[in-house]
C-alpha positions as CSV (number, residue, x, y, z in Angstrom):
1,M,-5.9,321.7,201.6
2,N,-4.9,324.9,203.5
3,C,-5.9,328.2,201.9
4,P,-2.7,330.1,201.0
5,F,-4.4,333.4,202.1
6,C,-6.0,332.7,205.4
7,S,-4.5,329.2,206.2
8,K,-7.9,327.7,206.9
9,N,-8.6,324.1,205.9
10,N,-12.1,324.6,204.5
11,D,-12.4,324.8,200.7
12,R,-14.4,323.4,197.8
13,V,-13.3,322.4,194.3
14,V,-14.7,324.8,191.7
15,D,-13.1,323.2,188.6
16,S,-10.8,320.2,187.8
17,R,-8.8,319.6,184.6
18,E,-6.3,317.0,183.6
19,S,-3.1,318.0,182.0
20,R,-2.5,317.1,178.3
21,D,-0.6,313.9,179.1
22,G,-2.9,312.9,182.0
23,A,-0.1,312.9,184.5
24,M,-1.4,315.8,186.6
25,I,-4.7,317.3,187.7
26,R,-5.2,321.1,188.1
27,R,-7.9,322.1,190.6
28,R,-9.3,325.5,191.1
29,R,-10.5,325.8,194.7
30,E,-12.4,328.4,196.7
31,C,-11.8,329.0,200.4
32,L,-15.1,328.9,202.2
33,E,-13.7,331.0,205.0
34,C,-12.2,334.0,203.1
35,G,-13.9,333.5,199.7
36,R,-10.6,333.7,197.7
37,R,-9.7,331.3,195.0
38,F,-6.4,329.4,194.5
39,T,-5.0,326.6,192.3
40,S,-3.6,323.2,193.4
41,Y,-1.9,320.6,191.3
42,E,-2.1,316.8,192.0
43,Q,0.1,314.1,190.6
44,I,0.8,310.5,191.4
45,E,4.0,310.0,193.3
46,N,6.2,307.8,191.2
47,I,8.3,305.6,193.5
48,P,10.4,303.2,191.4
49,Y,10.5,299.5,192.0
50,L,14.0,298.4,193.0
51,V,16.1,295.4,192.4
52,V,18.5,294.4,195.2
53,K,21.8,293.1,193.7
54,S,23.9,290.4,195.4
55,D,26.3,293.0,196.6
56,G,23.5,295.0,198.3
57,R,23.3,297.8,195.6
58,R,19.9,298.8,194.5
59,E,18.9,299.8,190.9
60,E,15.6,300.6,189.3
61,F,13.7,297.6,188.0
62,S,13.8,297.4,184.2
63,R,11.3,295.2,182.4
64,S,13.3,295.7,179.2
65,K,16.5,294.4,180.8
66,L,14.6,291.3,182.1
67,L,13.1,290.7,178.7
68,S,16.5,291.2,177.1
69,G,18.0,288.4,179.3
70,L,15.1,286.1,178.5
71,M,15.4,286.8,174.8
72,K,19.1,285.9,174.9
73,A,18.4,282.7,176.8
74,C,15.6,281.8,174.3
75,E,17.4,282.8,171.2
76,K,16.9,280.3,168.3
77,R,14.6,278.3,170.4
78,T,10.9,277.6,169.8
79,I,9.7,279.6,172.8
80,P,7.1,282.3,171.7
81,A,7.8,285.9,172.7
82,K,4.4,285.8,174.5
83,R,5.7,283.2,176.9
84,Q,8.8,285.3,177.6
85,E,6.5,288.3,178.2
86,D,4.4,286.1,180.6
87,I,7.6,285.4,182.6
88,A,8.4,289.1,182.8
89,E,4.8,289.8,183.8
90,L,5.0,287.2,186.6
91,I,8.0,288.9,188.0
92,E,6.3,292.3,187.8
93,Q,3.2,290.9,189.6
94,R,5.4,289.6,192.4
95,L,7.0,293.0,192.6
96,H,3.7,294.9,192.7
97,L,2.6,292.6,195.6
98,K,5.6,293.5,197.7
99,E,5.0,296.3,200.2
100,D,8.6,297.5,200.2
101,R,8.8,297.8,196.4
102,E,12.0,295.8,196.3
103,I,12.9,292.4,194.8
104,S,16.2,290.6,195.0
105,T,18.1,289.4,191.9
106,Q,18.0,285.9,193.6
107,E,14.2,285.9,193.6
108,I,14.1,287.1,190.0
109,G,16.7,284.6,188.8
110,A,15.0,281.7,190.7
111,T,11.6,282.5,189.2
112,V,13.0,282.9,185.7
113,M,14.9,279.6,186.0
114,E,11.9,277.8,187.3
115,E,9.7,279.0,184.4
116,L,12.4,278.3,181.8
117,R,13.0,274.8,183.2
118,K,9.3,274.1,182.4
119,L,9.5,275.5,178.9
120,D,12.9,274.5,177.4
121,P,16.0,272.9,178.9
122,V,18.4,274.6,176.6
123,A,17.0,278.1,177.4
124,Y,17.1,277.1,181.1
125,V,20.8,276.1,180.9
126,R,21.7,279.2,179.0
127,F,20.1,281.4,181.6
128,A,21.5,279.4,184.5
129,S,25.0,279.7,183.1
130,V,24.8,283.5,183.2
131,Y,22.8,283.7,186.4
132,R,24.8,281.3,188.4
133,R,28.1,282.5,186.9
134,F,29.6,279.0,186.2
135,E,33.3,279.2,186.8
136,D,34.3,276.0,185.0
137,I,32.9,273.3,182.8
138,G,32.3,271.1,185.9
139,A,29.7,273.4,187.3
140,F,28.0,273.5,183.9
141,V,28.0,269.7,183.6
142,D,26.6,269.4,187.1
143,E,23.7,271.7,186.2
144,V,23.0,269.7,183.0
145,Q,23.2,266.5,184.9
146,S,20.7,267.7,187.5
147,L,18.4,268.7,184.6
148,L,18.7,265.2,183.0
149,N,18.0,263.5,186.4
150,Q,14.7,265.4,186.8
151,P,11.4,263.9,185.5
152,T,10.4,265.6,182.3
153,S,7.3,267.8,182.3
154,T,5.4,269.1,179.3
155,A,5.0,272.9,178.7
156,D,1.5,274.4,178.4
C-alpha cells in the first residue's frame, strides 16, 4: 500500500475493523517512512457467475431461477425439496470449479435432465419439454419413448 503523503510502500497496520455487515474492512495504517497515518478500505471483489445462453447472450446466474424451474418440473410429484436443492447445489459446485466463471445453458439443462431422469420420469419429461422446446407432439413422444426404452434405475 503506497502512502498517500510520501508515496513510499512501507507501512504497518495499526488497527483493523470490520464494517457492520462484514462486507468491508477498515484499516488504519502508519507509514514507516514519514510517520503519518492513513486509512484504507478492503472489500471482496464480487464478480458474478454468468450463464451463457444459446444465442450467446450472458446473464447473471440465479439460483432462485434454477430452483423455480426445478419446482415447476417437480410440481405435484413426490420429489422432496431437498433433492431439488441438491440439484441446484450440484450446478453451483460445477460453476464454482470453472475458472472463467461461466456455464452454458446446455450444461445446466443436461445436468438437470440427467438428475431428474434418475429421480422421476414425469419431472424429467416436464423439464425436457421446456428445455428442448418440443415443437410438436412427435418430438414429445420420441422423448417419452427413449425414456421407456432405457433400463429403470432406482433413486437414492
